[in-house]
Residue, then its C-alpha position, 0 to 999 in steps of 0.5 A: m593465518s590472517t584475520t584482517p578481512d581481505s576485500v572482495p569487489l562486487d563485480s569480482p568472481l566469487d571464488s570460495p563456497l563462503e563469498r558465494d554464500v555471503h552474496a546470496a544471503l545479502a540478495t535476500v535483505i530487503d530494503p524496509e521502505l523500497r521493498r527490494p532486495i539491497t543488492e538490486l538497489g546497489m545499496v551494498d557497496g563493500v564486502e569483506i570476508s576473512a579466512a576466520g569467517q569474519v564479515r564486514i559490509t558497507v551498506l549505503l543509506t539513501i539519506a543520513g537521517c534514514p529512519l530504518r537504519g536499525t531494521i537494515t543493520a539487524d537484517c543484515e547481521a541476521a541474514l549473515f550470522a545464518v550463513p555457516g562459516v559466519a564467525a563475526v558481522e560488522v555492518e558500516l552505514k554510510v550514505m549515498t552521494q547525490q550522484q548514487r541517488d539520482a542513479l537510484k531514482e533513474q532505476l526506481r522511476g525509469a529511464g530519465g528519472q521522469r515524474g508522472i502518475p505510474f499507474n496511468q502508464p500504459g504498462s501499469l497493471t495496478k488495479v486502482y480502487a477509490v473507496a467512497s461513501g455518500k456520508g461519513g460513519v459508514g467505516k469506509s476507512s476500516v474496510t478500506v484498511n482491512l482490505a488492503c492488509a487481506l491482499a497484502a497477506q496473500g502476498l500482493r503488493v499493496g498501497i493505500v493513499d489516505a486521500d480523506v485529507y480532512g478526515f485522515s485515519v489511515p495511519a493510526l488504523m494501521g499503527i503507523t507513527q513513522s514519518p515518510t523518507r524523502v530522498d530529494d523529490m521523491i517520498l519513500p512511504p511507510v510500510a506496515y503489515g506489508v501495505k505502502v501508505i501515505s497520508i497527509g496526517m504523516f506531515v502535520t504535527g499532533n492533531q492539527p486541522v487542515a484547512w485546504r481549498g480545493p486546488m490545495l487538495h488537488r495538488a496534495l493528491e497530485q504529489f501523493l501519486t507522482d512523487v511518492y515511490f509505491g513501486d509496481l503494485d498489484a492494488l491501489f487503494l484510495d481512501l476518499p473523503p465522503g460525498t462527491g466533492d473536490i477529491a472525488i472530481s480529482v481522483a477522476q481526473l488524475l487516475p481515470k481508470a480507477q474503479i469506485l467501490v462504494v461503501t454504505t450501511p443497510q439503512a435506507a437513507a444511508a443507500d440513497v446518500a451512497e448512490r450518489a457517491g457511485a453515480i458520480a461514475t456516469q459523469t466521469g466515465q468511471s466504472v463502479a467495482g462494487v457495493v460493500e454493505n457494512m454494519s450489516y447485523l449484530e450476531l447475537p449470543d444465541g446466534a440470531r441476528m439483530e438488524l440495527f441499521g435495517s436490512g437490504g440497503g447494500a442490495v438495493l445500491a447495487e440494483r440502482l447502480s447497475a441501473t445508473v452505470g448500465t453494467g452490472v454493480p455487485l454486492l461484494g459482502q456483508i460485514p456484520l458490527d463487531i467491537l473487535l473490528r473497533e478495538g483493532g482499529d484503535a489498536g492499529v492491528p487490522l482485524v483480518l490479521g488480529r482476528p481473522e476467524t471472528p465473522a467480520a474479518v471472514a466477510l472481509l477476506e471474502i470481499a478482499g478474495k473477490l477483488a484478488a480474483v478479478p485479473r489485471g487487465l491488459t486493456g489499452m496495452s500494447l503487447g509489441l506484437q507486429p504483423r509478419 
């Protein structure tokens, strides 16, 4: 019996059950960056199967320095060894040619591989949330990360753009140390907890400050939205810097359909400042998705609540914004103070995943549930229907 693998062309009929099972197993291997099967992406360049059950496959990487080559190899081996009859597995990694990369980019971006903001396309159903606050220190980034991870845990496709260029913190809160992968002019964002994330913090060295003026901020945000491949998302969160400065204006210009999600604390003064962050919708034509009140209270061991920062700020803010924008703005939830929320952020493990039973995590999960319950809209979409 020959032990030399016989090549099975990818487009040839699969005659034996083992061949069919091997190809089916490879279709379950998901590229860790593109989040699609490697067979669908044209990354499987060859499959050889011997009569003795030895399988040798060739996988094409997008670039030579692919940071997740080890993950791809391990996932392929695990999928193939799970196939009955497979005795040995060899995974050979090669690099795509320029022509193959161009074909991949065209497949991902659509015909012509044209750059643009996909979330503005007529067929896009992505719900875009611009998470804003009147001032810093209200936990806006922690809320953003936990809401995104909560939705991803429900099976939704979620992305985060860390638009707080001066005070970026999302990579640390998500435990991301990996740099994005660049495929020519296309950037593949790192993925953590099922969420695709891009941040200027992934492009600076150490704790180097970013000192840019308005036009540079606008260009950076535009590049994140055009060059970064997020794929078809159910929800995209933008963690905005505090206030109503350059980035808030750029978001309104680049993503006119984005909904503003305002984060505040219960303190009356904080609600006054946060009102400005939401009221910008009257000038930009955006809508306000709702208000999230963070640090609402501290739950004591005896079950009593200590309201360290006052009370009622979130409800007052929602009421004021409703009057300002002319439509109902809900108070989506009140998140209590919890030391575990801070510890989870320091450890890079969002609270909704690490300790979902805690009061703060429960509140965040409820807010995420309300956002998920809002259907992806069809407003402005062509349904391809014609009168008869």
